[in-house]
N, C-alpha and C positions, 0 to 999 in steps of 0.2 A: 447388536450392531446391524444385524441384517434386518431388512424389511421385506415384506411380501412383494413379489413381482406384481406390477400393475397391469391391469387389463382395461379394455374399453368397457365403460359402464353399460350394463344391459339396457335394452330399449324399454321405455315405459309407454304405455298406451295413453294417449290424450283423450279428452272427452269426445272428440270428433271421431275417434277410432284410428287416427293417424299416429304413427310412431314418432316420438321425439327422442333423438339421440343426444346423450350428454357424455362428453369426454372427461375423464378423470385423470389428473396428472399429479404426481408427487413433486414437491419442491423442498429440497434439503437446504437449510440456511444456517448461517453462523450468527444470525440476529435473534436474540432471545424474544423480542417482541413479535417475531415471525411476520413482520410487515402486515399486520392485521388490517390496518386502515387502507393500505395500498391494495391489498388483495380484495377487500370488500368493494372498493371502487372498481376494480377489474371485473369482479363477478357481476356487478350491476350493469356493466357494459356487455358482458359475455355470459348470459344465463345458461348457455349450452356447455360451459366449461367449469368443472369443479376442481379447485386447487387445494391440495392437502399439504400444508406446510409442516415441516418438522425441524425443530432446533437440534442441531447435531454437535453443539459445542464450539470451541474455538477453531482456528484454522488448522492446528495440528490434529485435533480430534476429527475434524471433517476429512482431512486427507486420509487418515487411517480408515475411516468408515467407508470412504469412496473406494479405496483400493481393495478393502475387504469385500465390498459390494460387487466390484468387478470380478473378483475370483468366484464369488458365490452367485453371480448373475442376478443381483438384487439392487441394482442402481436405480435412482429416481429418474424422472424425465428432465427436471431442471435442477441445477446444482449451483451453489455459490462457493467459489474457490478463491483462496488467497493467491496473490500474484507470485509467490515463490514456493508454493506448496504442491509440487508434483504434477503440474498440468501437462508437461511433456510425457510423463509416464502414463497419465490417464489417456492422453491422445494416442499414444502408441499401443494402447490396449485394443484399439479399433472400435471401441464402444462410444467414444465421444465424437459428435459430429462437428466438423469445422464450421463454426457459427458465421464466419464470413460468407459462406455459401448459402446461408439461410435467411439472414436479415435483409431487409430492403436496402438497396444500394444508397438511397438518400440518408438512411440511418447511419450507415458506416461512414459516409462522406462527411457527416456533420460532427463526428467525433474527432477530438484532437489527435492528429497522426501519431504523436509520441505515445499516447495511451494505447493506441492500436498496436504499435510496435512492441510494447511490453508483453502482449499476449500472443505474439506471433512465434511460430515454431515450424521449421521446415517449410517456410514461405507460405504458411496458412494461418489465418486468424482462428484460433480454437475457442476462445471465450471472449465475451465482450466486457470491457471495463464497466463497472457498476458504481461502487463507492470508491472513489479514487482520491489520493492525497499526495502531498509533497512535504518534505521536512522544511521547517522554518527555524529561525532563531527567536526564541522567546527571551525577553529581558525585563528586568524590574525597572520600569520607566521612572518610577518615583525615585529610586536610588540613583539612577543615571542622571536625572535632572538635578538632584541635590549635589552631585559631584561635577556637573557641567560636562558630562560625557554624552557621546552620540553612539548609536549602534555601529559596530565594526563592519567595514566593507571587505577587509581582507583577513586572512588567517593571522598574519603578524599583528594586525590591529586587535584581533580577538584575544591573542595571547597577552598583549600589553594591557588591554582593558581588564581581562580576567585577573591578571597579576595585581593590578592597582586596586581592584575591588575586593580582593581576598583579605579577610580579617579573621580573628579567632572565632567569629560567629557566622561568617558568610563565606562560602566558596565562590570563586569567580566564575566557574564554568563547569558544566557536565553535559553528558548526553543521556537520553532516555535509554531503556534497556535494549532497543533494537539498533545496537551499535553499528553493524555493517551498513545500515542505510545511510549513515553519515560518513563512514569510511569511503564509500563509493564516490560521492561527489568530490570529496577532498582529493582523491586520487585522480579523478577525471580532470579536475581543475588544475592539476599539475601536469596534465598532458598524458596521463597513463590510461590504460584500458585493463579492466578485469577480464572481459571477454571480448574477443574480436568478432568481426562480422561473420566468420565461419563457425562461431561457437567454441573456439579454442581458448583456453584460459591463459592468462598472463598475470598471475597473482603475485609473482616475485619480481615485478619490474622495479626499476629504480624509483619510480614515482610512488608505487605502493609502499615500498620500504620507507621512503621519506615520510609518507603520510602516517604510517604506524609509529615511526620514531617521533614524529611531532606530538602525538598524543602522549607518548611516554615522557617526553620532555615537559609537558604540561603538569604531569604528576610530580616528577622528581627535580626538574630544574626550576620551573616557575612556581611549583608548589601551589598551583591555582585550581587543580582538579583533584577530587578525592579518589582514593584507590578503590576500584571495583565497587562503586556505590551507585551503579546505574539503575538497579531495581527500585530504588527509592528517590531517584532524581526528580521526578515530577512532584512528589510530595515535598521534597526539599525546596523546590522552586515556589510552590504554592505557600509553603510555610515561611517564606522570606529568608531561607537559609542558603539560597543559591541565586546569584546575580544573572546568569545566562544559562540557557538550556537549548540544546538541539532536541526537537521533538516534532511529532506530526502536527501539521496545521489543522487536521481534523479534530484535534482536541481543544481548539481555541475556546469555543463556547463553554465547555465544561470547566476549563481552567479559569476563565473569567468569573464564572459562577462560584467556584470554590474559593478564589482569592477574595471575592467580594470587595469591600472597601479598604482592605488592608494596604493595598498599593495598586498602582495602575500597571496593567500588563501591556508591554510593548511587543510588537512583532516586526521582525526584519528578515530580509533575504538571507539564505545560506550564503556565507561569505565566499568570495573568490580567493585566489592565492595572490595574484598580482593585480593591483587596482587597474581597472580598465581592460583587463584581458579576460580570458575564457572563464565563464561561470556556467555550470551545468547543475540541474536539479533532477534527482531520480523520482520514480513513481512508486507509490505504495497502494495499499488498499486491496480490493477484491474484484471479482468478475462473475459473470453468469455464463453457464455452459448448458448445452442440451445433449442428452444421451439419445442414442438410437432407440426407437420404439416402434409403435405402429404409425402409419402415415397420419392418422387423425390426431394422435397424441403429439407427434412432432409438429404438426401445424398449430395445435393449441399451445404447445410450449413456446413456439416462435411468437405467438400473439402475446403471451405473458411477458417474455423478455422485451419485446418491442414496447409494451406498455410501461414496464418498470423503468426503462431507460429513455422514455420519450422526453421531449423538450421540457414540458411542464413538470413532470415528476423528477427529472434530473435537477431542475432549478429548486423545486420545493425541498428535495432531500438535502441539497447543499445548504440552503438557508437554515434548515432545522438542525443539521448535524455539524457543519463545518467541513464536510467532505467537499471536494471540488466538483462542480457540474462538469460532466464529461463532454457535453455537447456545446459547440460554439453558439448555437441558437439560443441556448438557455441564458447565456450571459447578456443577450440583447433584450430579454424580457423586461418591461418596466418595473415589475416587482423585484427583479434581481438587481437592477440598477439602483433602485431605492435602497435595497439592503446594503449595497456597497457604500452608498453615501452615509447611511446611518451607522455603519460598522467599518470604520477606516482600517482597523487592524485586520479584519477579514479581507479587505481589499488588497492587502499586501500579498496574501496567498494567491490571489487571482493575478495580480500584476507579475508575480514571479513565474507565471506560466510562460513568459517570454524566454525563460532559460530551461524549459522542460526538455528532458532528454530521455528517449526510450532505449530499451535494450531487450532483445528477444529473450524469451524464457529458455532456460537450459535444464536438462535432466540433473545437472549438478547444483542447482540453485540452493537446495537445502544443505548440501554438504559444504558449499562455499560459505554459506551463512554461519553455520556452526564453527567452521574452521577459523573464521575471522573473530568470532566471539572468544574462542579459546586463545587466539593470539593476543587479543586485548587483555584477557585475564592474566596472561603470562607477563606482558610488558608493564602492566599496572602493579603486579605483585613483586616483580624483581627488576630493580634498576639496571641490572647487568644483562637482562634478557636481550637476545640478539634478534632484532626485527627481520633481518635478512634470512637468518636461519629458520625462524618460525614460518615465514611466508614461503621459503624454499621448500620446506617439508609439506606445506599445504599444496603447493603447486604440483608436486609429485603425486600426492594422494588423489587430488582431483583429476589430474591427467590420466592416472591409472584407472580410476573409476569410469571416466568417459570412454576410454578405450575398451574396457570390458562391456560397458553398456551397449556400445555400438556394434558389438560382434554379432 
């Protein structure tokens, strides 16, 4: 898990006898391809900077290795961190630099404010959004068209549609395995808050309880959602065994490729609760951070982060992957506009940015996430499980954790 501490590469003599200094920086990433093409392009522009990428596993594994690196003093210069994976703890270590103080002001001003808010803690921007996403509603458009149905705009419409489309062979609705990501906007859209502006939790509000209960009712009253079958929900949708799915918009291209000609994949907004009233969409994905090192390495690290998140690369990454371009200027590029025309389903994920809502990172993010997953497992396993009791226990657990953390 540990890597050797990095130092400025030694000077090499040039043919003229002058010394040419090359700065070497480590880049820990959660991308198996290690951004080889992007880094090759960066190196072509910055021959004085050597980037050493290392794949560190998924977001959980990255978090563990970063925290271990902080203890052992072996962190990299640049790191890729998931949006709910311990960024506050990393910031509180004193080793992570607030990236809002490093990047050019025009870079920060060009990024969608809600994305910036998501990576803000103690009124500082600690990491910059990189591969960002929002949840969407996938639906089997071929099935919908055959029944004369349209995508639901509200939760009640979703329940009714899911119920009508459920058969012995097809479930009406399910969510992907990252269940809390869908619980959050459904609570927001009822007027509730999971975290307030001061970072205090409100997990057992009436709105949160109503949201958890509404999913329980989908399983036991409407019988339109399978019990604890989130791990295979994407495969069920791709296989035609699921009519609607909450999942990340970043998976659109892959989903279309896997479905092939079996049916047409439709994409719609995450529904609201009451038609015409509040609708909010949360943020997912990952970010880039810079650890303290030598002045030369910090400058080189900033150059790398600026490059990876610039207008052109943000647009190119979005087009290739399905992640949302973080910069407003990316959306204005002719090639990006052409992409939206040619891919109307992807355009839905961009249009949904109108409802984007940020929420500052919290030291309790991972604990809240796990607690909500556990609560869902309980209410989907037991029709008598009490949503208020489950969320009340989680409220106490998280509140106690935050009180201890802040001591």
